[in-house]
ZAZAVO-165288 format. One record per residue: y, z, x of N, C-alpha, C in turn; residue in three letters. Coordinates in steps of 0.02 Angstrom, whole numbers, plus 50000, padded with zeros to 5 digits. Each point is the difference from the previous one (the first is absolute). Layout:
! ZAZAVO-165288
n_c2|n_c3|n_c1|ca_c2|ca_c3|ca_c1|c_c2|c_c3|c_c1|type
Y|Z|X|Y|Z|X|Y|Z|X|ALA;
...
! end
This chain:
! ZAZAVO-165288
n_c2|n_c3|n_c1|ca_c2|ca_c3|ca_c1|c_c2|c_c3|c_c1|type
56187|57275|56291|49937|49998|50036|49941|50017|49954|UNK;
50009|50048|49956|49948|50019|49953|49983|49942|49953|UNK;
50051|49963|49981|49990|49942|49957|49955|49949|50035|UNK;
50013|49986|50063|49959|49952|50038|49928|50025|50008|UNK;
49991|50064|50011|49933|50027|50006|49961|49993|49935|UNK;
50033|50013|49944|49967|49992|49935|49985|49926|49986|UNK;
50047|49957|50021|49990|49928|49990|49940|49975|50038|UNK;
49992|50023|50062|49943|49978|50041|49935|50027|49972|UNK;
50000|50060|49973|49939|50031|49974|49980|49976|49931|UNK;
50045|49968|49965|49985|49977|49932|49958|49937|50003|UNK;
49934|50008|49996|49955|49943|50006|50006|49952|49942|UNK;
50016|50024|49941|50005|49955|49943|50061|49954|50006|UNK;
50053|50025|50029|50059|49958|50012|49982|49944|50048|UNK;
49965|50017|50054|49981|49948|50048|49951|49951|49969|UNK;
49955|50025|49958|49952|49957|49966|50038|49952|49953|UNK;
50050|50026|49965|50040|49957|49955|50041|49949|50039|UNK;
50029|50021|50056|50038|49953|50042|49955|49946|50028|UNK;
49941|50019|50024|49953|49951|50027|49976|49952|49945|UNK;
49987|50028|49941|49980|49957|49943|50054|49952|49980|UNK;
50063|50024|49998|50056|49956|49983|50008|49945|50052|UNK;
49994|50017|50063|50005|49950|50053|49943|49949|49993|UNK;
49940|50023|49985|49943|49956|49991|50012|49951|49943|UNK;
50024|50025|49943|50013|49956|49943|50054|49950|50017|UNK;
50053|50022|50033|50055|49954|50019|49974|49946|50048|UNK;
49961|50020|50049|49972|49951|50046|49952|49952|49965|UNK;
49960|50025|49954|49953|49958|49963|50038|49948|49959|UNK;
50054|50022|49966|50039|49953|49960|50037|49950|50045|UNK;
50025|50023|50056|50032|49954|50048|49949|49949|50024|UNK;
49941|50023|50017|49948|49954|50023|49983|49949|49946|UNK;
49996|50024|49939|49981|49956|49944|50052|49945|49990|UNK;
50063|50019|49998|50052|49951|49982|50032|49965|50060|UNK;
50000|50031|50059|50035|49969|50056|49953|49962|50047|UNK;
49943|50029|50017|49958|49967|50049|49929|49989|49975|UNK;
49986|50018|49938|49933|49990|49973|49988|49926|49983|UNK;
49942|49985|49972|49984|49931|49982|50049|49973|49948|UNK;
50024|49939|50013|50051|49971|49955|49970|49971|49937|UNK;
49944|49966|50007|49972|49967|49941|49932|50030|49983|UNK;
49978|49987|49940|49936|50027|49978|49942|49963|50034|UNK;
49947|50037|50016|49940|49966|50024|49960|49977|49939|UNK;
49944|49966|50011|49964|49972|49943|49970|50053|49954|UNK;
49979|50057|50029|49974|50053|49957|50054|50030|49956|UNK;
50060|50012|50030|50055|50027|49961|50021|49951|49945|UNK;
50002|49936|50016|50019|49950|49950|49949|49998|49943|UNK;
49936|50006|50017|49948|50000|49948|50006|50062|49956|UNK;
50012|50058|50031|50008|50061|49961|50059|49995|49953|UNK;
50057|49975|50025|50060|49995|49959|49991|49949|49944|UNK;
49969|49943|50016|49991|49948|49949|49955|50026|49944|UNK;
49945|50034|50018|49957|50027|49948|50035|50056|49960|UNK;
50040|50040|50034|50038|50052|49964|50049|49969|49951|UNK;
50032|49945|50019|50046|49966|49954|49963|49973|49940|UNK;
49941|49969|50012|49960|49974|49944|49978|50057|49954|UNK;
49975|50055|50029|49976|50056|49960|50057|50030|49959|UNK;
50058|50008|50031|50057|50029|49965|50022|49954|49943|UNK;
49998|49935|50011|50025|49954|49949|49952|49987|49943|UNK;
49936|49989|50017|49954|49978|49947|49934|50038|49999|UNK;
49987|50043|50050|49937|50036|50002|49943|49960|50028|UNK;
50013|49941|50027|49947|49960|50031|50016|49990|50074|UNK;
49948|49990|50040|50011|49987|50071|50010|49926|50012|UNK;
50003|49980|50063|50013|49930|50016|49944|49953|49978|UNK;
49941|50027|49985|49943|49960|49978|49992|50002|49924|UNK;
50045|50033|49965|49998|50004|49928|49955|50056|49973|UNK;
49978|50045|50041|49956|50054|49978|50043|50057|49974|UNK;
49983|50025|49940|50038|50055|49969|49985|50066|50034|UNK;
50051|50037|50021|49996|50067|50029|49939|50008|50045|UNK;
49997|49963|50054|49940|50002|50043|49991|50066|50037|UNK;
49937|50014|50016|49983|50059|50040|50000|49982|50074|UNK;
49988|49937|50015|50003|49974|50069|50040|49935|49998|UNK;
50047|49994|50045|50042|49940|50004|49972|49953|50053|UNK;
49988|49937|49981|49980|49949|50049|50063|49972|50031|UNK;
49997|49995|50067|50061|49977|50033|49984|49973|50070|UNK;
50018|49937|50012|49994|49969|50066|49932|50014|50033|UNK;
49947|49994|49962|49934|50007|50029|49975|50072|50007|UNK;
50038|50049|49975|49975|50069|50002|50014|50033|49932|UNK;
49977|50060|49993|50010|50037|49938|50043|50061|50015|UNK;
50047|50013|49955|50044|50058|50008|49988|50048|49942|UNK;
49999|50064|50017|49993|50051|49948|50065|50005|49960|UNK;
49997|50025|49939|50058|49994|49955|50055|50052|50009|UNK;
49988|50056|50035|50049|50054|50002|50069|49979|50023|UNK;
50004|49966|50056|50065|49980|50028|50034|49949|49955|UNK;
49962|49951|49974|50029|49948|49958|50030|50030|49937|UNK;
49963|50045|49967|50026|50030|49939|50061|50045|50014|UNK;
50000|50034|50056|50058|50041|50018|50062|49956|50011|UNK;
49991|49945|50037|50056|49954|50011|50022|49968|49935|UNK;
49954|49986|49954|50019|49971|49935|50045|50048|49960|UNK;
49987|50065|50006|50043|50049|49967|50069|49999|50032|UNK;
50003|49996|50066|50064|49996|50035|50038|49937|49980|UNK;
49965|49943|49994|50031|49938|49979|50029|50007|49930|UNK;
49964|50034|49956|50023|50011|49931|50067|50037|49999|UNK;
50006|50052|50042|50060|50041|49998|50056|49975|50045|UNK;
49984|49968|50056|50052|49981|50048|50009|49925|50008|UNK;
49964|49960|49963|50005|49928|50007|49958|49976|50059|UNK;
49996|49936|50007|49957|49971|50052|50040|49983|50062|UNK;
49979|50030|50056|50029|49981|50065|49947|50010|50054|UNK;
50008|49965|50055|49949|50002|50052|49991|50069|50030|UNK;
50053|50038|50009|49994|50065|50033|49963|50051|49957|UNK;
49996|49987|49934|49969|50047|49955|49926|50011|50014|UNK;
49966|49949|50027|49929|50007|50015|49988|50048|50057|UNK;
50051|50013|50040|49993|50045|50057|50016|50073|49983|UNK;
50030|50013|49944|50022|50068|49983|49943|50050|49999|UNK;
49942|49987|49967|49947|50050|50001|49975|50017|50071|UNK;
49994|49950|50043|49977|50013|50068|50052|50038|50040|UNK;
50064|49986|49989|50052|50037|50036|50002|50072|49977|UNK;
49996|50012|49936|50000|50069|49974|49938|50037|50026|UNK;
49943|49966|50000|49939|50031|50026|50008|50016|50074|UNK;
50031|49955|50038|50010|50011|50071|50046|50059|50014|UNK;
50046|50014|49954|50045|50056|50008|49963|50066|49987|UNK;
49956|50001|49950|49964|50061|49983|49939|50013|50044|UNK;
49976|49949|50035|49938|50009|50038|50004|50054|50054|UNK;
50054|50004|50040|50001|50054|50050|49999|50070|49969|UNK;
50032|50007|49943|50000|50065|49965|49929|50017|49977|UNK;
49966|49951|49972|49931|50012|49977|49952|50011|50058|UNK;
50011|49965|50055|49959|50013|50060|50012|50071|50025|UNK;
50062|50022|50000|50016|50068|50020|49964|50050|49955|UNK;
50005|49990|49934|49970|50048|49953|49924|50002|50008|UNK;
49968|49942|50006|49927|49999|50008|49979|50032|50066|UNK;
50035|49983|50054|49983|50029|50065|50013|50075|50001|UNK;
50050|50022|49965|50015|50072|49996|49945|50038|49964|UNK;
49975|49971|49946|49946|50032|49963|49935|49999|50041|UNK;
49986|49945|50034|49938|49994|50038|50000|50044|50062|UNK;
50054|49998|50039|50002|50035|50064|50030|50070|49995|UNK;
50039|50013|49948|50038|50063|49992|50049|50010|50058|UNK;
50019|49946|50032|50046|50004|50056|50061|49957|49986|UNK;
50059|50030|49995|50060|49960|49989|50013|49951|50057|UNK;
49984|50020|50061|50011|49956|50057|49955|49938|49997|UNK;
49937|50010|49983|49953|49944|49993|50023|49954|49944|UNK;
50024|50028|49945|50023|49960|49944|50062|49960|50019|UNK;
50047|50032|50034|50060|49963|50023|49981|49945|50050|UNK;
49951|50014|50043|49978|49949|50048|49970|49941|49963|UNK;
49959|50012|49949|49971|49945|49961|50054|49957|49969|UNK;
50049|50032|49968|50055|49963|49968|50041|49962|50052|UNK;
50014|50032|50057|50040|49969|50052|49964|49939|50030|UNK;
49935|50007|50012|49962|49943|50028|49998|49942|49951|UNK;
49996|50016|49936|50004|49947|49950|50067|49964|50004|UNK;
50054|50038|50007|50066|49970|50003|50009|49957|50061|UNK;
49965|50016|50054|50005|49960|50061|49958|49936|49999|UNK;
49951|49997|49957|49955|49942|50002|50034|49938|49971|UNK;
49996|49944|50036|50032|49939|49977|49973|49974|49933|UNK;
49936|50010|49988|49973|49974|49937|50030|50036|49940|UNK;
50019|50063|50008|50030|50035|49943|50068|49969|49982|UNK;
50035|49977|50050|50064|49967|49987|49989|49931|49971|UNK;
49952|49963|50026|49989|49932|49976|49974|50001|49928|UNK;
49946|50037|49988|49970|49999|49933|50040|50041|49950|UNK;
50046|50040|50023|50043|50036|49955|50060|49960|49977|UNK;
50007|49938|50024|50057|49959|49980|49979|49933|49970|UNK;
49935|49989|49990|49978|49940|49965|49960|50022|49940|UNK;
49994|49957|49951|49963|50016|49939|49925|49997|50015|UNK;
49973|50055|50022|49930|50003|50020|49967|50056|49961|UNK;
49947|49983|49963|49968|50048|49955|49970|50059|50036|UNK;
49979|49992|50063|49967|50054|50036|50045|50060|50009|UNK;
50064|49989|50009|50048|50055|50009|50002|50043|49937|UNK;
50006|49969|49943|50002|50037|49937|49932|50034|49987|UNK;
49946|49964|50013|49933|50029|49990|49989|50062|50043|UNK;
50024|49998|50063|49992|50057|50044|50041|50060|49976|UNK;
50060|49988|49977|50041|50056|49975|49968|50032|49939|UNK;
49975|49959|49954|49966|50028|49941|49938|50040|50021|UNK;
49963|49975|50049|49942|50035|50025|50019|50066|50033|UNK;
50055|50000|50039|50023|50062|50032|50022|50052|49949|UNK;
50031|49979|49946|50019|50047|49948|49937|50031|49969|UNK;
49950|49958|49985|49938|50026|49973|49965|50047|50049|UNK;
50000|49982|50064|49969|50043|50051|50035|50067|50004|UNK;
50066|49999|50000|50036|50064|50003|49984|50044|49940|UNK;
49996|49970|49941|49985|50040|49940|49929|50028|50003|UNK;
49953|49965|50031|49932|50026|50006|49996|50053|50054|UNK;
50036|49991|50055|49994|50046|50057|50036|50066|49989|UNK;
50051|50001|49960|50039|50062|49992|49960|50051|49960|UNK;
50020|50062|50008|49967|50054|49964|50053|50033|49956|UNK;
49985|50027|49944|49935|50002|49967|49988|49936|49960|UNK;
49938|49985|49987|49982|49942|49960|50006|50017|49926|UNK;
50027|49955|49962|50002|50007|49928|49974|49935|49970|UNK;
49975|50004|49940|49974|49939|49969|50055|49949|49990|UNK;
50061|50024|49986|50055|49954|49990|50019|49967|50066|UNK;
50006|50039|50053|50017|49973|50066|49949|49951|50025|UNK;
49936|50016|49991|49947|49955|50021|49998|49937|49957|UNK;
50017|50008|49936|50004|49941|49956|50056|49954|50020|UNK;
50058|50028|50018|50056|49960|50023|49982|49967|50066|UNK;
49965|50036|50044|49977|49970|50063|49955|49941|49986|UNK;
49955|50008|49952|49956|49944|49981|50039|49940|49975|UNK;
50054|50013|49963|50042|49946|49976|50032|49963|50059|UNK;
50025|50037|50049|50029|49968|50059|49948|49960|50040|UNK;
49939|50026|50005|49946|49963|50033|49985|49936|49962|UNK;
50000|50003|49934|49988|49940|49959|50056|49949|50010|UNK;
50062|50023|50000|50056|49954|50012|49996|49969|50069|UNK;
49980|50039|50049|49992|49973|50068|49945|49947|50000|UNK;
49946|50012|49963|49944|49953|50000|50017|49935|49964|UNK;
50046|50001|49952|50019|49937|49967|50059|49967|50034|UNK;
50024|50030|50054|50056|49971|50038|49976|49964|50062|UNK;
49950|50029|50034|49975|49970|50062|49927|50017|50008|UNK;
49962|49960|50037|49928|50008|50005|49977|50058|50043|UNK;
50038|50020|50051|49978|50052|50046|49984|50067|49965|UNK;
50039|50023|49952|49981|50064|49968|49932|49999|49965|UNK;
49972|49942|49988|49933|49998|49970|49948|50030|50047|UNK;
50012|49996|50065|49953|50026|50050|49997|50075|49993|UNK;
! end
């Protein structure tokens, strides 16, 4: 009986179990019921990543571009360069373009919890924020396709947490600035 009481009171165990279940469900969603083929944005990101990894030029022949032209719009370079590194190490496959967004989707509830905990100083409010994120359908959808906004938001949340926490140090604030810069070269919203 004492063992069960300790098990119920151990919040970190429950947090780990919930996190493990979330990751398992996310991977199941990705491979079993998620989108089967790449959309045009994912295809453009992967194609440019393959070109960058192979020759350092994009689909238009521009060397190491800062902005990628693609299907009538412009894409920031962060996601493309990250996928090109993955292509270099793991070879080229369609699912590889989704890896950064999936990893970002896994870390996002944790980062939402940490930011809400620092802002509200309430563990219950922080858990509620993370739980509501987990319930939202868009978090599941955008966490399983190669979408730059997911990665940009995670980088922004890391920077926000580093700025919000106490005490401030020049090194911590500098690292936060680096994460804000990475977020800004990954997706347009962090520019605001």
